[in-house]
ZATOR-844748 format. One record per residue: residue number from 1; residue in one letter; x, y, z of N, C-alpha, C in turn. Coordinates in Angstrom, 3 decimals, always signed. Each point is the difference from the previous one (the first is absolute). Layout:
! ZATOR-844748
{pt NUM; A; {X; Y; Z}; {X; Y; Z}; {X; Y; Z}};
...
! end
This chain:
! ZATOR-844748
{pt 1; M; {+26.015; -37.986; +17.760}; {-0.398; +0.375; -1.554}; {-0.984; +1.257; +0.308}};
{pt 2; E; {-0.220; -0.001; +1.340}; {-0.854; +1.269; +0.442}; {+0.927; +1.016; +0.249}};
{pt 3; T; {+0.932; -0.146; +0.558}; {+1.199; +0.865; +0.281}; {+0.457; +0.567; -1.435}};
{pt 4; I; {+0.242; -0.575; -1.005}; {+0.413; +0.686; -1.288}; {-1.333; +0.817; -0.701}};
{pt 5; A; {-1.008; -0.413; -0.031}; {-1.475; +0.409; -0.238}; {+0.133; +1.668; +0.599}};
{pt 6; A; {-0.017; -0.154; +1.335}; {-0.077; +1.320; +0.405}; {+1.252; +0.850; +0.066}};
{pt 7; F; {+1.207; -0.600; -0.038}; {+1.036; +0.744; -0.341}; {+0.013; +0.896; -1.388}};
{pt 8; V; {-0.554; -0.730; -1.193}; {-0.026; +0.488; -1.259}; {-1.373; +0.832; -0.005}};
{pt 9; L; {-0.895; -0.359; +0.671}; {-1.192; +0.980; -0.220}; {+0.797; +1.573; +1.011}};
{pt 10; A; {+0.680; +0.252; +0.736}; {+0.405; +0.657; +1.110}; {+0.711; +0.597; -1.572}};
{pt 11; I; {+1.208; -0.522; -0.395}; {+1.180; +0.872; -0.943}; {-1.187; +0.286; -1.204}};
{pt 12; I; {-0.998; -0.469; -0.644}; {-0.817; +0.761; -1.142}; {-0.719; +1.190; +0.578}};
{pt 13; I; {-0.619; -0.108; +1.529}; {-0.552; +1.030; +0.662}; {+1.056; +1.277; -0.360}};
{pt 14; V; {+1.525; -0.092; +0.452}; {+0.943; +0.905; +0.311}; {-0.281; +0.639; -1.552}};
{pt 15; A; {+0.492; -1.102; -1.180}; {+0.164; +0.519; -1.050}; {-0.765; +0.768; -0.599}};
{pt 16; V; {-1.215; -0.272; +0.303}; {-1.482; +0.871; -0.841}; {+0.250; +1.156; +0.871}};
{pt 17; I; {+0.523; +0.111; +1.042}; {-0.155; +1.422; +0.847}; {+1.264; +0.935; -0.279}};
{pt 18; L; {+1.170; -0.660; -0.450}; {+0.981; +0.749; -0.590}; {-0.254; +0.311; -1.273}};
{pt 19; D; {-0.901; -0.843; -0.852}; {-0.334; +0.343; -1.346}; {-0.723; +1.208; -0.009}};
{pt 20; L; {-1.135; -0.013; +0.732}; {-0.879; +0.986; +0.095}; {+0.382; +1.214; +0.547}};
{pt 21; L; {+1.212; +0.009; +0.718}; {+0.829; +1.227; +0.511}; {+0.896; +0.333; -1.165}};
{pt 22; R; {+0.654; -0.960; -0.892}; {+0.759; +0.683; -1.059}; {-0.783; +1.042; -0.871}};
{pt 23; R; {-1.273; -0.910; -0.560}; {-0.607; +0.653; -0.806}; {-0.907; +1.002; +0.370}};
{pt 24; K; {+0.179; +0.689; +1.358}; {-0.630; +1.094; +0.660}; {-1.711; -0.282; +0.056}};
{pt 25; K; {-0.284; -1.065; +0.152}; {-1.448; -0.280; +0.222}; {-0.346; -0.122; +1.427}};
{pt 26; I; {+0.876; -0.056; +0.604}; {-0.272; +0.224; +1.715}; {+1.100; +0.788; +0.677}};
{pt 27; R; {-0.481; +0.950; +0.501}; {+0.771; +1.250; +1.005}; {+0.921; -0.961; +0.910}};
{pt 28; E; {+1.147; +0.422; +0.359}; {+0.869; -0.261; +0.958}; {-0.503; -0.258; +1.448}};
{pt 29; K; {-0.667; +1.001; +0.303}; {-1.010; -0.163; +1.633}; {-0.758; -1.238; -0.125}};
{pt 30; Y; {-0.397; -0.297; -0.984}; {-0.917; -1.356; -0.160}; {+0.928; -1.202; -0.294}};
{pt 31; A; {+1.077; +0.254; -0.531}; {+0.817; -1.513; -0.631}; {+0.690; -0.383; +1.358}};
{pt 32; A; {+0.492; +1.104; +0.599}; {+0.761; -0.539; +0.943}; {-0.970; -0.791; +1.248}};
{pt 33; L; {-1.149; +0.103; +0.507}; {-0.830; -0.697; +0.525}; {+0.009; -1.302; -0.717}};
{pt 34; W; {-0.383; -0.185; -1.190}; {-0.160; -0.851; -0.781}; {+1.280; -1.171; +0.160}};
{pt 35; L; {+1.185; +0.910; -0.191}; {+1.489; -0.595; +0.019}; {+0.344; -0.985; +1.176}};
{pt 36; I; {-0.739; +0.618; +1.344}; {+0.106; -0.270; +1.337}; {-0.400; -1.336; -0.013}};
{pt 37; V; {-1.549; -0.300; -0.526}; {-0.849; -0.991; +0.031}; {+0.578; -1.360; -0.792}};
{pt 38; G; {+0.813; +0.810; -1.056}; {+0.524; -1.102; -0.874}; {+1.235; -0.667; +0.401}};
{pt 39; A; {+0.888; +0.789; +0.638}; {+0.683; -0.213; +0.751}; {+0.074; -0.695; +1.106}};
{pt 40; A; {-1.214; -0.017; +0.943}; {-0.219; -1.012; +1.173}; {-0.625; -1.320; -0.721}};
{pt 41; T; {-0.624; +0.289; -0.977}; {-0.284; -1.358; -0.826}; {+0.858; -0.653; -0.625}};
{pt 42; V; {+1.096; +0.402; -0.394}; {+0.996; -0.722; -0.197}; {+0.741; -0.560; +0.994}};
{pt 43; V; {+0.255; +0.658; +1.282}; {+0.743; -0.561; +0.812}; {-0.922; -1.047; +0.791}};
{pt 44; L; {-1.240; +0.177; +0.068}; {-0.926; -1.253; +0.260}; {-0.361; -1.112; -0.931}};
{pt 45; G; {+0.487; +0.302; -1.065}; {-0.238; -1.151; -0.998}; {+1.259; -0.633; -0.181}};
{pt 46; A; {+1.297; +0.486; +0.539}; {+1.254; -1.076; +0.179}; {+0.031; -0.484; +1.220}};
{pt 47; F; {-0.445; +1.138; +1.037}; {+0.053; -0.753; +1.280}; {-1.163; -0.294; +0.553}};
{pt 48; P; {-0.969; -1.169; -0.002}; {-1.258; +0.105; +0.152}; {+0.340; -0.294; +1.518}};
{pt 49; Q; {+0.694; -0.673; +0.823}; {-0.219; -0.007; +1.109}; {-0.281; +1.085; +0.779}};
{pt 50; L; {+0.899; +1.122; -0.393}; {-0.516; +1.397; +0.697}; {-1.237; +0.238; +0.262}};
{pt 51; L; {-1.189; -0.285; -1.049}; {-1.277; -0.007; +0.319}; {-0.754; -0.816; +1.078}};
{pt 52; A; {+0.623; -1.121; -0.140}; {-0.496; -0.679; +1.528}; {+0.405; +0.343; +1.381}};
{pt 53; I; {+1.598; +0.584; -0.128}; {+0.394; +0.294; +1.258}; {-0.681; +1.516; +0.305}};
{pt 54; A; {-0.243; +0.852; -0.894}; {-0.924; +1.323; +0.330}; {-1.518; -0.542; +0.581}};
{pt 55; A; {-0.536; -0.907; -0.434}; {-1.328; -0.488; -0.042}; {+0.214; -0.629; +1.428}};
{pt 56; E; {+0.943; -0.738; +0.589}; {+0.086; -0.289; +1.345}; {+0.226; +0.877; +0.702}};
{pt 57; T; {+0.839; +0.663; -0.395}; {+0.297; +1.407; +1.221}; {-1.425; +1.002; +0.113}};
{pt 58; V; {-0.673; +0.010; -1.144}; {-1.232; +0.716; +0.325}; {-1.191; -0.712; +0.677}};
{pt 59; G; {+0.341; -1.084; -0.265}; {-1.137; -1.125; +0.754}; {-1.154; -0.280; -1.145}};
{pt 60; V; {+0.304; -0.157; -1.190}; {-1.029; -0.316; -0.847}; {+0.730; -1.409; -0.495}};
{pt 61; E; {-1.135; -1.015; -0.153}; {+0.445; -1.492; +0.083}; {+0.298; -0.232; -1.688}};
{pt 62; V; {-0.751; +0.315; -0.885}; {+0.237; -0.071; -1.370}; {+0.631; +1.161; -0.596}};
{pt 63; P; {+1.520; -0.054; -0.770}; {+0.725; +0.803; -0.462}; {-0.693; +0.732; -1.047}};
{pt 64; S; {-0.611; -0.664; -0.754}; {-1.047; +0.741; -1.012}; {-0.802; +0.961; +0.587}};
{pt 65; N; {-0.718; -0.445; +0.926}; {-0.880; +1.137; +0.525}; {+0.632; +1.152; +0.180}};
{pt 66; L; {+1.159; +0.125; +0.828}; {+0.782; +1.071; +0.414}; {+0.151; +0.820; -1.503}};
{pt 67; L; {+0.341; -0.658; -1.010}; {+0.301; +0.652; -1.343}; {-1.104; +0.785; -0.397}};
{pt 68; F; {-1.178; -0.903; -0.143}; {-1.254; +0.698; -0.185}; {-0.431; +1.259; +0.545}};
{pt 69; A; {+0.254; -0.336; +1.643}; {-0.403; +1.520; +0.584}; {+1.144; +0.960; -0.379}};
{pt 70; L; {+1.305; -0.538; +0.057}; {+0.710; +1.456; -0.211}; {-0.437; +0.487; -1.951}};
{pt 71; G; {-0.357; -0.806; -0.580}; {-0.430; +0.360; -1.520}; {-1.350; +1.056; +0.146}};
{pt 72; I; {-0.762; -0.189; +0.627}; {-1.558; +0.638; +0.342}; {+0.707; +1.310; +0.557}};
{pt 73; L; {+0.695; -0.083; +1.089}; {+0.522; +1.089; +0.900}; {+0.696; +1.038; -1.316}};
{pt 74; F; {+0.813; -0.856; -0.796}; {+0.894; +0.806; -1.020}; {-0.913; +0.757; -0.867}};
{pt 75; V; {-1.337; -0.778; -0.411}; {-0.662; +0.597; -1.015}; {-1.002; +1.353; +0.513}};
{pt 76; L; {-0.491; -0.210; +1.204}; {-0.401; +0.842; +1.015}; {+0.618; +1.394; -0.141}};
{pt 77; G; {+1.453; -0.379; +0.178}; {+0.608; +1.111; +0.081}; {+0.603; +0.761; -1.282}};
{pt 78; V; {-0.001; -0.455; -1.195}; {-0.108; +0.587; -0.993}; {-1.193; +0.601; -0.537}};
{pt 79; L; {-1.230; -0.471; +0.315}; {-1.431; +0.372; -0.059}; {+0.066; +1.587; +0.651}};
{pt 80; L; {+0.621; -0.251; +1.264}; {-0.227; +1.138; +0.635}; {+0.769; +1.259; -0.361}};
{pt 81; H; {+1.303; -0.408; -0.507}; {+1.001; +1.172; -0.585}; {-0.685; +0.355; -1.399}};
{pt 82; L; {-0.530; -0.746; -1.002}; {-0.501; +0.158; -1.042}; {-1.240; +1.137; +0.237}};
{pt 83; S; {-0.841; -0.341; +1.152}; {-1.282; +0.702; +0.422}; {+0.623; +1.535; +0.344}};
{pt 84; V; {+1.329; +0.314; +0.706}; {+0.351; +1.053; +0.067}; {+0.660; +0.694; -1.023}};
{pt 85; E; {+0.892; -0.488; -0.981}; {+0.322; +0.315; -1.078}; {-1.119; +0.679; -1.039}};
{pt 86; I; {-1.327; -0.867; -0.212}; {-1.118; +0.434; -0.888}; {-0.510; +1.406; +0.961}};
{pt 87; S; {-0.085; -0.024; +1.377}; {-0.773; +1.459; +0.534}; {+1.203; +0.747; -0.381}};
{pt 88; S; {+1.156; +0.000; +0.173}; {+1.124; +1.246; -0.330}; {-0.497; +0.458; -1.443}};
{pt 89; V; {+0.198; -1.119; -0.606}; {-0.142; +0.463; -1.828}; {-1.193; +0.731; +0.102}};
{pt 90; E; {-0.901; -0.215; +0.367}; {-1.615; +0.451; +0.002}; {+0.034; +1.344; +0.570}};
{pt 91; D; {+0.586; +0.025; +0.968}; {+0.113; +1.460; +0.408}; {+0.561; +0.848; -0.872}};
{pt 92; E; {+1.229; -0.465; -0.478}; {+1.143; +0.685; -0.804}; {-1.013; +0.479; -1.376}};
{pt 93; T; {-0.839; -0.895; -0.415}; {-0.562; -0.039; -1.331}; {-1.126; +1.254; +0.391}};
{pt 94; R; {-0.371; -0.142; +1.392}; {-1.366; +1.226; +0.037}; {+0.721; +1.284; -0.114}};
{pt 95; A; {+0.968; -0.013; +0.681}; {+0.718; +1.233; +0.243}; {+0.234; +0.815; -1.248}};
{pt 96; L; {+0.619; -1.123; -0.872}; {+0.504; +0.809; -1.426}; {-1.355; +0.184; -0.931}};
{pt 97; A; {-1.118; -0.917; +0.247}; {-1.265; +0.922; -0.509}; {-0.159; +0.995; +0.357}};
{pt 98; E; {-0.111; +0.393; +1.343}; {-0.547; +1.227; +0.726}; {+0.913; +1.158; -0.677}};
{pt 99; E; {+1.553; -0.309; +0.274}; {+0.986; +1.232; -0.916}; {-0.138; +0.215; -1.641}};
{pt 100; V; {-0.628; -1.184; -0.426}; {-0.315; +0.505; -1.288}; {-1.082; +0.640; -0.386}};
{pt 101; A; {-1.215; -0.231; +0.696}; {-1.232; +0.856; +0.144}; {+0.524; +1.413; +0.280}};
{pt 102; I; {+0.641; -0.026; +1.276}; {+0.324; +1.471; +0.007}; {+0.967; +0.796; -0.993}};
{pt 103; L; {+0.806; -0.637; -0.434}; {+0.784; +0.621; -1.092}; {-0.786; +0.493; -1.215}};
{pt 104; R; {-0.816; -1.035; -0.252}; {-1.100; -0.110; -0.970}; {-0.783; +1.952; +0.061}};
{pt 105; A; {-0.462; -0.303; +1.210}; {-0.929; +1.236; +0.898}; {+0.829; +0.916; -0.458}};
{pt 106; Q; {+1.356; +0.009; +0.173}; {+1.119; +1.429; +0.133}; {-0.158; +0.453; -1.091}};
{pt 107; L; {+0.344; -1.361; -1.323}; {+0.435; +0.674; -1.279}; {-1.553; +0.539; -0.677}};
{pt 108; E; {-0.889; -0.535; +0.249}; {-1.148; +0.563; -0.965}; {-0.290; +1.256; +0.755}};
{pt 109; A; {+0.199; +0.336; +1.411}; {-0.204; +1.386; +0.549}; {+0.840; +1.196; -0.940}};
{pt 110; L; {+1.603; -0.364; -0.054}; {+0.451; +0.590; -0.634}; {-0.342; +0.303; -1.409}};
{pt 111; A; {-0.275; -0.981; -0.796}; {-0.081; +0.257; -1.225}; {-1.853; -0.633; -0.488}};
{pt 112; P; {-1.038; +0.688; +0.260}; {-1.242; -0.502; -0.052}; {-0.214; +0.060; -1.478}};
{pt 113; E; {+0.588; +0.625; -0.831}; {-0.208; -0.044; -1.477}; {+0.441; -1.514; -0.679}};
{pt 114; R; {+1.290; -0.441; +0.601}; {+0.596; -1.080; -0.200}; {-0.615; -0.893; +0.956}};
{pt 115; A; {-0.973; -0.574; -0.032}; {-0.414; -1.255; +0.426}; {+0.271; -1.259; -0.461}};
{pt 116; L; {+0.272; -0.706; +0.972}; {+0.761; -1.469; -0.345}; {-0.990; -0.677; -0.497}};
{pt 117; P; {+0.190; -0.766; -1.360}; {-0.887; -0.692; -0.732}; {-0.667; -1.226; +0.267}};
{pt 118; S; {+0.784; -0.583; +1.688}; {-0.445; -0.847; +0.420}; {-1.565; +0.218; +0.533}};
{pt 119; D; {+0.032; +1.080; +0.622}; {-1.047; +0.583; +0.469}; {-1.427; +0.202; -0.742}};
{pt 120; K; {+0.415; -0.256; -1.061}; {-1.136; +0.379; -0.995}; {-0.589; -1.458; -0.712}};
{pt 121; G; {+0.773; -1.151; +0.565}; {-0.454; -1.532; -0.444}; {+0.907; -0.251; -0.787}};
{pt 122; A; {+1.332; +0.754; -0.566}; {+0.962; -0.607; -1.047}; {+0.754; -0.512; +1.088}};
{pt 123; A; {-0.049; -1.245; +0.418}; {+0.881; -0.466; +0.987}; {+1.378; -0.439; -0.807}};
{pt 124; G; {+0.966; +0.101; +0.193}; {+1.504; -0.551; -0.495}; {+0.395; +1.104; -0.864}};
{pt 125; T; {-0.608; +1.074; -0.373}; {+0.611; +0.828; -0.615}; {+0.921; +1.376; +0.490}};
{pt 126; L; {+0.302; -0.655; +1.374}; {+0.700; +1.045; +1.086}; {+1.356; +0.590; -0.624}};
{pt 127; A; {+0.364; -1.045; -0.770}; {+1.558; +0.129; -0.294}; {+0.015; +0.892; -1.482}};
{pt 128; A; {-1.125; +0.559; -0.672}; {-0.345; +0.356; -1.200}; {+0.572; +1.586; +0.168}};
{pt 129; P; {+1.255; +0.230; -1.066}; {+0.348; +1.367; -0.064}; {-1.063; +1.340; +0.036}};
{pt 130; A; {+0.373; +0.974; +0.833}; {-0.903; +1.088; +0.320}; {-0.713; +0.576; -1.317}};
{pt 131; K; {+0.493; +0.027; -0.921}; {-0.382; +0.309; -1.273}; {-1.454; -0.695; -0.667}};
{pt 132; N; {+0.039; -1.270; +0.460}; {-1.133; -0.802; -0.299}; {-1.102; -0.036; +0.880}};
{pt 133; R; {+0.223; +0.768; +1.364}; {-0.940; -0.005; +0.789}; {-1.053; +1.342; -0.312}};
{pt 134; V; {-1.132; -0.482; +0.214}; {-1.225; +0.715; -0.219}; {-0.367; +1.023; +1.180}};
{pt 135; P; {+0.206; +1.142; -0.224}; {-0.468; +0.875; +1.392}; {-1.564; -0.246; +0.094}};
{pt 136; D; {-0.269; +0.189; +1.504}; {-1.407; -0.081; +0.201}; {-0.403; +1.505; +0.250}};
{pt 137; H; {-1.044; +0.424; -0.721}; {-0.541; +1.421; +0.806}; {-1.554; -0.137; +0.254}};
{pt 138; G; {-0.321; -1.078; +0.617}; {-1.197; -0.178; +0.373}; {-1.254; -0.573; -0.794}};
{pt 139; S; {+0.681; -0.158; -1.171}; {-1.109; -0.640; -0.962}; {+0.439; -1.801; -0.028}};
{pt 140; A; {-0.794; -0.531; +0.216}; {+0.477; -1.710; +0.064}; {-0.085; -0.377; -1.338}};
{pt 141; V; {-0.913; +0.303; -0.646}; {-0.299; -0.426; -1.386}; {+0.100; +1.107; -0.929}};
{pt 142; P; {+0.764; -0.160; -0.951}; {-0.182; +1.534; -0.833}; {-1.003; -0.431; -1.091}};
{pt 143; E; {-0.872; +0.752; -0.422}; {-1.061; +0.273; -1.176}; {+0.515; -0.203; -1.048}};
{pt 144; H; {-0.554; -0.863; -0.943}; {+0.657; -0.190; -1.455}; {-0.786; +0.380; -0.847}};
{pt 145; G; {+0.351; +0.526; -1.465}; {-0.784; +0.531; -0.815}; {-0.040; +1.498; -0.059}};
{pt 146; S; {+0.486; +0.556; +0.682}; {+0.022; +1.626; +0.470}; {+1.256; +0.765; +0.032}};
{pt 147; P; {+0.766; -0.329; -1.152}; {+1.348; +0.675; +0.170}; {-0.168; +1.495; +0.190}};
{pt 148; G; {+0.755; +0.302; +1.137}; {+0.262; +1.702; +0.209}; {-1.494; +0.379; +0.631}};
{pt 149; G; {-1.109; -0.914; +0.241}; {-1.291; +0.283; +0.344}; {-0.034; -0.055; +1.549}};
{pt 150; K; {-1.149; -0.456; +0.605}; {-0.283; -0.110; +1.446}; {+0.856; -1.018; +0.432}};
{pt 151; G; {+0.167; -1.129; -0.657}; {+0.897; -0.900; +0.923}; {+1.586; +0.098; -0.190}};
{pt 152; A; {+0.210; +0.850; -0.554}; {+1.268; +0.314; -0.313}; {+1.164; +0.178; +1.616}};
{pt 153; S; {+0.922; -0.626; -0.019}; {+0.842; +0.025; +1.067}; {+1.224; +0.015; +0.021}};
{pt 154; A; {+1.049; -0.109; +0.775}; {+1.208; +0.534; -0.088}; {+0.653; -1.671; -0.102}};
{pt 155; A; {-0.747; -0.920; +0.249}; {+0.648; -1.243; -0.278}; {-0.330; -0.347; -1.904}};
{pt 156; H; {-1.056; +0.825; -0.240}; {-0.428; -0.478; -1.491}; {-0.472; +1.508; -0.305}};
{pt 157; P; {+1.415; +0.467; -0.300}; {-0.348; +1.396; -0.787}; {-0.726; +0.005; -1.286}};
{pt 158; P; {-0.331; +0.967; -0.439}; {-0.984; +0.174; -1.299}; {+1.064; -0.141; -1.225}};
{pt 159; Q; {-0.679; -0.728; -0.980}; {+1.375; -0.459; -1.106}; {-0.575; +1.106; -0.883}};
{pt 160; K; {+1.406; +0.353; -0.976}; {-0.167; +1.154; -0.816}; {-0.328; -0.691; -1.306}};
{pt 161; Q; {-0.993; +0.623; -0.764}; {-0.446; -0.869; -1.127}; {+1.311; +0.704; -1.220}};
{pt 162; K; {+0.461; -0.962; -0.726}; {+0.516; +0.366; -0.989}; {-0.385; -0.043; -1.102}};
{pt 163; H; {+0.279; +1.413; -0.543}; {-0.981; +0.166; -1.182}; {+1.429; -0.003; -1.241}};
{pt 164; P; {-0.410; -0.395; -1.070}; {+1.189; -0.298; -1.162}; {-0.219; +1.289; -0.575}};
! end
């Protein structure tokens, strides 16, 4: 009975991994590792005496202790691998952020009158067409109520009075 349960569990593990791989929820390089574990589980589920032989060969009295030790080593290996991957992704993210900052500074240096709206607190409007951008001429807040007067700027040109 225990052999059947272990074998069915191993088959379920392999099926779940293959389904995750088919739906592209897991990348191939990670799926290969899990498929190896699943295949080893299927073999040990089908032939449980292999674990006893391996435990006797290594010198472990109880075969389940060997299985737990191997499981702990596997989990530590996976954690180490994921730590390496996270470190790599973190470095790439930092490099990309620096590159974007450099490109933004170069863009602002080329066209200072067309400063990006995100620099003025209007985040998310970076993709707005150029005709909707407000050029900056040094006045952060235009003065209202004086059309054509002291507070007029290129962003808010004086309005022409319509006379009927």
